[in-house]
Phi, psi and omega in degrees: 000143180282348184266009180294144178298150183296345180250019183303325184245029185300337181270000184265129170251137188214167173217141181233132172232123180258146175249129182203188181225114186293353175284344178275144182299322182257056182302119176055031184297325181296315179296318180296317179293319179299314179303311180299318182293315179300314178296322179295338178262013174094359178288159184241122177286132179268349174207168183291156177298130177258136181232102179278141183234116179295343180278348177296145182307328178255014177078194184294341179298336179301325177262328183296314184302308178293329178295320178296323176300314178295321180297312181298321177297318179294320179294323176295325178289322180288319185227074183298143177281153175300153185297335181280353183263000000 
């Protein structure tokens, strides 16, 4: 709903990775809109928006692999493991 309060998701931490094809006019539009909407409702991104492109010579993995490294680092910062683990 468009009438939700701006702080509806203030307790939510999230990450978004979109899969798309840059040959399309609306490349990764769903991921971009989702990111904006979540932030607009007060949620906090723990890492930058990832946009995978099937047109890249190595496919979407070209962006996914480094994004996953950033995601795992962000998750470790958000939810640190006990020192014995």
